[in-house]
C-alpha positions as CSV (number, residue, x, y, z in Angstrom):
1,X,25.1,4.3,1.1
2,X,23.1,4.0,-2.1
3,X,19.7,2.2,-1.8
4,X,20.1,1.5,1.9
5,X,16.8,1.2,3.7
6,X,15.5,1.5,7.3
7,X,13.8,-1.8,6.6
8,X,17.2,-3.5,6.9
9,X,18.5,-1.5,9.8
10,X,20.7,-3.2,12.4
11,X,22.2,-2.2,15.7
12,X,25.5,-3.8,16.5
13,X,26.8,-3.7,20.1
14,X,30.6,-3.5,20.1
15,X,33.2,-3.5,22.8
16,X,36.7,-2.1,22.4
17,X,39.6,-0.4,24.3
18,X,38.9,3.2,25.3
19,X,42.5,4.2,24.5
20,X,42.2,3.5,20.8
21,X,39.1,5.7,20.1
22,X,37.2,2.8,18.4
23,X,34.4,5.1,17.3
24,X,36.6,6.5,14.5
25,X,37.5,3.1,13.1
26,X,33.9,1.9,13.4
27,X,32.5,4.8,11.5
28,X,35.1,4.3,8.7
29,X,34.3,0.6,8.6
30,X,30.5,1.2,8.1
31,X,31.2,3.7,5.4
32,X,33.6,1.3,3.6
33,X,31.0,-1.5,3.8
34,X,28.4,0.7,2.1
35,X,26.2,1.1,5.1
36,X,24.5,4.3,6.2
37,X,25.1,5.0,9.8
38,X,22.2,6.6,11.6
39,X,23.4,6.5,15.2
40,X,26.5,5.8,17.3
41,X,25.8,5.7,21.1
42,X,28.3,4.9,23.9
43,X,26.3,2.8,26.3
44,X,29.1,1.8,28.8
45,X,32.4,3.4,29.6
46,X,35.2,2.7,32.0
47,X,38.9,3.8,32.2
48,X,39.9,1.0,29.8
49,X,36.9,-0.3,27.9
50,X,34.0,1.3,26.0
51,X,30.8,-0.3,24.7
52,X,29.2,1.2,21.7
53,X,25.8,0.7,19.9
54,X,26.2,1.3,16.1
55,X,22.9,1.6,14.2
56,X,23.0,1.6,10.4
57,X,20.8,1.0,7.4
58,X,21.7,-1.8,4.9
59,X,20.6,-2.7,1.4
60,X,19.3,-6.1,2.3
61,X,19.9,-8.9,4.9
62,X,23.1,-10.1,3.2
63,X,24.5,-6.6,3.2
64,X,23.7,-6.3,6.9
65,X,25.7,-9.5,7.5
66,X,28.6,-8.1,5.4
67,X,28.7,-4.9,7.5
68,X,28.8,-6.9,10.7
69,X,31.7,-9.1,9.3
70,X,33.7,-6.1,8.3
71,X,33.3,-4.5,11.7
72,X,34.1,-7.8,13.4
73,X,37.4,-7.8,11.6
74,X,38.6,-4.6,13.2
75,X,41.5,-5.0,15.6
76,X,40.6,-5.2,19.3
77,X,36.9,-4.9,18.5
78,X,34.5,-7.5,19.9
79,X,30.9,-7.8,18.6
80,X,28.7,-8.5,21.6
81,X,25.3,-8.7,19.8
82,X,23.6,-7.9,16.5
83,X,19.9,-6.8,16.6
84,X,17.7,-6.6,13.5
85,X,15.7,-3.4,14.2
86,X,12.8,-4.5,12.0
87,X,12.4,-7.8,13.9
88,X,12.6,-6.0,17.2
89,X,9.7,-3.7,16.1
90,X,7.5,-6.7,15.4
91,X,8.2,-8.6,18.6
92,X,4.8,-9.5,20.1
93,X,3.0,-7.9,17.1
94,X,2.1,-4.3,16.4
95,X,-1.4,-4.1,17.7
96,X,-3.1,-4.2,21.1
97,X,-6.6,-3.6,22.5
98,X,-7.4,-0.7,24.8
99,X,-10.7,-0.1,26.6
100,X,-12.3,3.3,25.9
101,X,-14.2,3.3,29.2
102,X,-13.0,3.2,32.8
103,X,-13.3,0.0,34.8
104,X,-12.3,1.1,38.2
105,X,-15.5,0.7,40.3
106,X,-18.4,-1.6,40.8
107,X,-20.6,1.0,39.1
108,X,-18.3,1.0,36.1
109,X,-18.7,-2.8,35.8
110,X,-22.4,-2.6,36.1
111,X,-22.7,-0.2,33.1
112,X,-20.0,-1.7,30.9
113,X,-20.9,-5.3,31.6
114,X,-23.7,-7.0,33.5
115,X,-26.4,-6.1,34.3
116,X,-26.4,-2.8,32.4
117,X,-25.1,-4.2,29.1
118,X,-28.3,-6.4,28.7
119,X,-30.3,-3.2,28.0
120,X,-27.9,-2.4,25.1
121,X,-28.2,-6.0,23.8
122,X,-32.0,-5.8,23.8
123,X,-32.0,-2.4,22.0
124,X,-29.9,-3.9,19.2
125,X,-32.1,-7.0,19.1
126,X,-35.0,-4.7,18.5
127,X,-33.2,-2.7,15.9
128,X,-30.0,-4.1,14.4
129,X,-29.1,-0.8,12.9
130,X,-28.3,0.4,16.5
131,X,-25.2,-1.8,16.4
132,X,-23.5,1.0,14.3
133,X,-24.4,3.5,17.1
134,X,-23.8,1.4,20.2
135,X,-20.9,-0.9,19.4
136,X,-17.4,-1.0,17.8
137,X,-19.1,-1.6,14.5
138,X,-19.3,2.2,14.2
139,X,-15.6,2.5,13.6
140,X,-14.2,-0.9,12.9
141,X,-12.9,-2.5,9.7
142,X,-11.8,-6.1,9.0
143,X,-8.6,-6.4,7.0
144,X,-9.2,-9.8,5.3
145,X,-6.7,-11.9,3.5
146,X,-6.0,-15.5,2.6
147,X,-2.3,-14.9,2.2
148,X,-2.2,-15.8,-1.4
149,X,-0.7,-12.6,-2.9
150,X,1.2,-10.8,-0.2
151,X,3.2,-7.8,-1.3
152,X,5.9,-9.1,-3.7
153,X,6.2,-12.3,-1.7
154,X,3.4,-14.3,-3.3
155,X,1.4,-17.1,-1.8
156,X,2.9,-17.3,1.7
157,X,-0.2,-18.3,3.7
158,X,-2.2,-16.6,6.5
159,X,0.3,-16.8,9.3
160,X,3.1,-15.2,7.2
161,X,0.6,-12.6,6.0
162,X,-0.3,-11.4,9.5
163,X,2.6,-8.9,9.9
164,X,1.4,-7.1,6.8
165,X,-2.2,-7.0,7.9
166,X,-1.1,-5.7,11.3
167,X,0.8,-3.0,9.6
168,X,-2.3,-2.1,7.5
169,X,-4.4,-1.9,10.7
170,X,-1.8,0.4,12.2
171,X,-2.0,2.7,9.1
172,X,-5.8,2.8,9.4
173,X,-5.4,4.1,13.0
174,X,-2.6,6.5,12.4
175,X,-4.0,8.2,9.3
176,X,-7.8,8.1,9.9
177,X,-8.4,7.0,13.5
178,X,-10.2,3.8,12.1
179,X,-10.0,0.7,14.3
180,X,-9.0,-2.1,12.0
181,X,-8.2,-5.7,12.8
182,X,-6.4,-8.5,10.8
183,X,-8.5,-11.4,9.7
184,X,-6.2,-14.0,8.1
185,X,-8.1,-17.0,6.8
186,X,-6.7,-20.5,6.5
187,X,-8.4,-21.2,3.2
188,X,-8.0,-20.1,-0.4
189,X,-11.4,-21.5,-1.5
190,X,-13.6,-18.7,-2.8
191,X,-16.8,-20.2,-1.2
192,X,-15.2,-20.5,2.2
193,X,-13.7,-17.0,2.1
194,X,-17.0,-15.5,1.2
195,X,-19.0,-17.5,3.8
196,X,-16.5,-16.8,6.5
197,X,-16.5,-13.0,5.9
198,X,-20.3,-13.1,5.7
199,X,-20.4,-14.8,9.1
200,X,-18.1,-12.3,10.9
201,X,-19.5,-9.2,9.2
202,X,-21.9,-8.2,12.0
203,X,-18.9,-6.9,14.0
204,X,-17.5,-4.6,11.3
205,X,-18.5,-1.4,9.6
206,X,-16.5,-2.3,6.5
207,X,-14.4,-5.0,4.9
208,X,-11.0,-4.3,3.4
209,X,-9.9,-7.2,1.2
210,X,-6.1,-7.5,1.0
211,X,-3.5,-9.6,-0.8
212,X,-5.9,-12.1,-2.4
213,X,-4.7,-13.3,-5.7
214,X,-6.4,-12.7,-9.1
215,X,-8.7,-13.8,-10.5
216,X,-10.3,-15.1,-7.3
217,X,-10.2,-11.7,-5.7
218,X,-12.7,-10.4,-8.3
219,X,-15.2,-13.1,-7.5
220,X,-14.7,-12.7,-3.7
221,X,-15.3,-9.0,-3.9
222,X,-18.3,-9.3,-6.2
223,X,-20.1,-11.9,-4.1
224,X,-19.4,-10.1,-0.8
225,X,-20.8,-6.8,-2.2
226,X,-24.0,-8.6,-3.1
227,X,-24.3,-10.3,0.3
228,X,-23.3,-7.7,2.8
229,X,-24.9,-4.4,4.0
230,X,-21.4,-2.8,4.7
231,X,-18.8,-1.5,2.2
232,X,-16.4,-4.0,0.7
233,X,-13.2,-2.6,-0.7
234,X,-10.3,-4.5,-2.3
235,X,-7.3,-2.2,-1.7
236,X,-5.0,-3.9,-4.1
237,X,-7.4,-3.1,-6.8
238,X,-9.2,0.1,-6.0
239,X,-6.7,1.7,-3.6
240,X,-3.9,1.5,-6.2
241,X,-6.3,2.6,-9.0
242,X,-7.3,5.7,-7.0
243,X,-3.8,6.9,-6.3
244,X,-2.7,6.2,-9.9
245,X,-5.6,8.3,-11.2
246,X,-4.8,11.0,-8.7
247,X,-1.1,11.1,-9.8
248,X,-2.2,11.1,-13.5
249,X,-4.6,14.0,-13.0
250,X,-1.6,16.1,-11.8
251,X,0.9,14.6,-14.1
252,X,-1.2,15.4,-17.1
253,X,-1.9,18.8,-15.8
254,X,1.8,19.3,-15.6
255,X,2.5,18.2,-19.2
256,X,-0.8,19.9,-20.5
257,X,-2.3,16.7,-21.9
258,X,-5.9,15.4,-21.8
259,X,-6.6,11.9,-20.4
260,X,-9.2,11.3,-23.2
261,X,-6.6,11.9,-25.9
262,X,-3.4,10.2,-24.6
263,X,-2.1,6.7,-25.5
264,X,-1.6,4.5,-22.4
265,X,0.4,1.3,-22.2
266,X,-0.2,-0.9,-19.1
267,X,2.0,-3.9,-18.2
268,X,0.5,-6.3,-15.6
269,X,-3.2,-7.4,-16.0
270,X,-3.7,-8.6,-12.5
271,X,-6.0,-7.2,-9.8
272,X,-4.3,-3.8,-9.7
273,X,-3.9,-3.5,-13.5
274,X,-7.5,-4.3,-14.3
275,X,-8.8,-1.9,-11.6
276,X,-6.5,0.9,-12.8
277,X,-7.8,0.6,-16.4
278,X,-11.4,0.4,-15.3
279,X,-11.0,3.7,-13.3
280,X,-9.0,5.4,-16.0
281,X,-11.7,4.5,-18.6
282,X,-14.4,5.7,-16.3
283,X,-12.5,9.0,-16.2
284,X,-12.3,9.3,-20.0
285,X,-9.2,7.3,-21.1
286,X,-9.8,5.3,-24.4
287,X,-6.6,4.6,-26.2
288,X,-5.1,1.8,-24.1
289,X,-3.0,-1.3,-24.8
290,X,-2.6,-3.8,-21.9
291,X,0.0,-6.5,-21.5
292,X,0.2,-9.6,-19.3
293,X,3.0,-12.1,-19.0
294,X,1.9,-13.7,-22.3
295,X,1.9,-10.5,-24.4
296,X,-0.6,-7.9,-25.5
297,X,-4.3,-8.4,-24.7
298,X,-6.7,-8.2,-27.6
299,X,-10.1,-9.5,-28.6
300,X,-9.6,-12.9,-30.1
301,X,-6.5,-14.0,-28.1
302,X,-7.0,-17.5,-26.8
303,X,-7.4,-18.6,-23.1
304,X,-8.4,-15.3,-21.6
305,X,-10.0,-15.3,-18.1
306,X,-13.1,-13.1,-17.5
307,X,-11.1,-10.1,-16.4
308,X,-8.7,-10.2,-19.3
309,X,-11.6,-10.9,-21.7
310,X,-13.2,-7.7,-20.4
311,X,-9.9,-5.8,-21.2
312,X,-9.8,-7.4,-24.6
313,X,-13.2,-6.2,-25.5
314,X,-12.8,-2.7,-24.1
315,X,-9.1,-1.8,-25.0
316,X,-6.7,-2.2,-27.9
317,X,-9.2,-1.5,-30.6
318,X,-6.5,-1.9,-33.2
319,X,-5.7,-5.4,-31.9
320,X,-2.0,-4.7,-31.5
321,X,-0.2,-8.0,-31.0
322,X,3.4,-6.9,-31.0
323,X,5.8,-6.6,-28.0
324,X,5.9,-4.1,-25.2
325,X,8.7,-2.0,-26.9
326,X,6.6,-1.8,-30.0
327,X,3.5,-0.6,-28.1
328,X,5.5,2.1,-26.4
329,X,6.2,4.0,-29.7
330,X,4.3,7.3,-29.4
331,X,2.8,6.3,-26.0
332,X,2.1,9.2,-23.6
333,X,1.8,7.1,-20.4
334,X,3.3,3.8,-19.2
335,X,1.9,2.1,-16.1
336,X,3.7,-1.0,-14.8
337,X,2.2,-3.2,-12.1
338,X,4.1,-6.3,-13.1
339,X,7.7,-7.4,-12.6
340,X,11.2,-5.9,-12.3
341,X,13.2,-4.7,-15.3
342,X,10.7,-5.5,-18.1
343,X,10.8,-2.0,-19.7
344,X,13.9,-1.0,-21.7
345,X,15.4,2.4,-22.0
346,X,14.8,2.1,-25.7
347,X,11.1,1.8,-25.1
348,X,10.9,4.9,-22.9
349,X,13.0,6.8,-25.4
350,X,10.4,5.9,-28.1
351,X,7.5,7.5,-26.1
352,X,5.8,10.8,-27.1
353,X,7.3,14.1,-25.9
354,X,6.7,14.7,-22.1
355,X,6.1,11.1,-21.4
356,X,4.9,9.8,-18.0
357,X,6.2,6.5,-16.6
358,X,4.7,4.9,-13.6
359,X,7.0,1.9,-12.8
360,X,5.2,0.5,-9.7
361,X,6.6,-3.0,-9.3
362,X,7.9,-3.4,-5.7
363,X,10.6,-3.5,-4.5
364,X,12.2,-3.4,-7.9
365,X,10.4,-1.3,-10.6
366,X,9.9,-2.2,-14.2
367,X,12.8,0.2,-15.1
368,X,15.4,2.0,-13.0
369,X,13.7,5.4,-12.3
370,X,17.0,7.2,-13.0
371,X,17.2,5.7,-16.5
372,X,13.5,6.4,-17.1
373,X,14.0,10.1,-16.1
374,X,16.5,10.5,-18.9
375,X,13.7,10.3,-21.4
376,X,10.3,10.7,-19.6
377,X,9.3,14.0,-18.0
378,X,7.5,12.5,-15.1
379,X,8.4,9.2,-13.3
380,X,6.7,7.6,-10.3
381,X,7.3,4.4,-8.4
382,X,5.9,2.4,-5.5
383,X,9.0,3.1,-3.4
384,X,9.5,5.6,-0.7
385,X,13.1,6.4,-1.7
386,X,12.2,8.0,-5.0
387,X,10.0,11.0,-5.7
388,X,6.3,10.5,-6.5
389,X,5.5,7.4,-4.5
390,X,2.2,5.8,-5.5
391,X,1.2,4.7,-2.0
392,X,-2.2,3.3,-1.2
393,X,-2.1,4.9,2.3
394,X,-3.1,8.1,0.5
395,X,-6.5,6.5,-0.2
396,X,-7.8,3.7,2.0
397,X,-7.7,5.4,5.4
398,X,-9.7,8.4,4.2
399,X,-12.1,6.3,2.2
400,X,-13.1,4.2,5.1
401,X,-13.2,7.2,7.4
402,X,-15.8,8.7,5.0
403,X,-17.7,5.5,4.6
404,X,-17.9,4.9,8.3
405,X,-18.9,8.4,9.2
406,X,-21.7,8.3,6.6
407,X,-22.9,4.8,7.7
408,X,-22.6,3.7,4.1
409,X,-23.5,0.3,2.9
410,X,-21.5,0.2,-0.3
411,X,-18.7,2.0,-2.2
412,X,-19.4,3.2,-5.7
413,X,-17.3,4.2,-8.7
414,X,-18.3,7.8,-8.1
415,X,-16.6,7.6,-4.7
416,X,-13.4,6.2,-6.2
417,X,-13.1,9.0,-8.7
418,X,-14.0,11.6,-6.0
419,X,-11.3,10.2,-3.7
420,X,-8.7,10.4,-6.5
421,X,-9.7,14.0,-7.3
422,X,-9.4,14.9,-3.5
423,X,-5.9,13.4,-3.3
424,X,-4.8,15.3,-6.5
425,X,-6.2,18.6,-5.1
426,X,-4.0,18.3,-2.1
427,X,-1.1,19.2,-4.4
428,X,-1.5,22.9,-4.8
429,X,-0.7,24.5,-8.2
430,X,2.4,26.3,-6.8
431,X,3.7,22.9,-5.5
432,X,3.2,20.9,-8.7
433,X,6.4,19.8,-10.5
434,X,8.0,16.7,-12.0
435,X,9.0,15.4,-8.6
436,X,5.8,16.2,-6.8
437,X,2.6,15.1,-8.4
438,X,1.1,13.3,-5.3
439,X,1.1,14.6,-1.8
440,X,3.3,13.1,1.0
441,X,1.8,10.2,2.8
442,X,2.3,12.3,6.0
443,X,0.3,15.2,4.6
444,X,-2.3,15.6,7.4
445,X,-4.8,17.2,4.9
446,X,-5.1,14.1,2.7
447,X,-7.2,11.7,4.7
448,X,-9.7,14.4,5.8
449,X,-10.1,15.6,2.2
450,X,-10.7,12.1,0.9
451,X,-13.1,11.3,3.8
452,X,-15.1,14.5,3.1
453,X,-15.4,13.7,-0.6
454,X,-16.4,10.1,0.0
455,X,-18.8,11.0,2.8
456,X,-20.5,13.7,0.7
457,X,-21.3,11.2,-2.1
458,X,-22.3,8.5,0.4
459,X,-24.7,10.7,2.2
460,X,-26.3,11.9,-1.0
461,X,-26.8,8.3,-1.9
462,X,-28.5,7.5,1.4
463,X,-31.0,10.4,0.8
464,X,-32.1,8.9,-2.5
């Protein structure tokens, strides 16, 4: 059952003779196939036949097919139907709209719509800021993507990105009661993205940019921040950076090291990598070597884009130009936001005592966490089936809750650091250990704590 996942769960409806007790052979077959059975339900029964629903987790789609084939080969067993539970969950989408007000009588209609609504329109026309008070703008965020860098899937386009954006919106609602809506744009032109978001912004209290590839995402974010009077947040950059910083605050506390004194090696200089280093440097980190797919980044390396040039000028003062394994000698921290299996066991073994490894590539990390744990004291991944999951859901719901509650017009670096500190503080001293440096994503205290920290800074800014 190793590495099976609910993301590849299937339900197989089977029919067999009642006399042979097929449930026993089915259970054995699933186990032999390496599946993890989560339910076995008898849905029909007669004196000679029985119909059974078998639900199990698989490792991937091919493994799910293999499990089905092995069960199909059982004597006297007939497979009626195979249902992919993840596809079933997505049928018709994951979101819907509900009215907050009753519409049962003529009076209800007169207030919610014409003629009463005209008075609300005129009030907003006289003072546009009233839109935050009198419309959905007060609690609504646009989740904007162009589908160019979706999860680990790459440039799959706006339609294929929609299920992810729906999921993001569902997380906003579940963890912070923020109403979010997917906005998947059929363009990857920076000017068109910026102009489109600018045009739809009056409806929303905030913009969450999602899965836009680097380096275009930097330009989109920068220009929208200049143009709009609502907060613009690129979660792939800042959400990841916040949770990484939170985890490092606790990880360093555990190993009794200071962020300003440790050596950090980062692999992956895309949107997340650049944002992580910016936030770590803002918090005091200084000894950093960053790598991209072409090697170490240093001042003087040819053909650097603007983001990597900034890294070259602000990190790797020694201009180290060797390989990743060489850079890892004596390193205290490794952060990977890159590709699977790029970090060797030898490299982790060469780290300083009480090393920290964040292998965040998904779904397959830069190094097998079990191998990394042989040499590093603290290991984190982006996966939910290992300890210390670096999950952005710890950050973005609470951040937008705080921004919306404060009526903020922008998000600042000070807010990002405060959010990270709030997340870290949700792990109490008596809870802190090598396998628990960040709180659970289901910890109900996290989003309110983050929201409170962000709102406090936002309200202080509004008073100035």
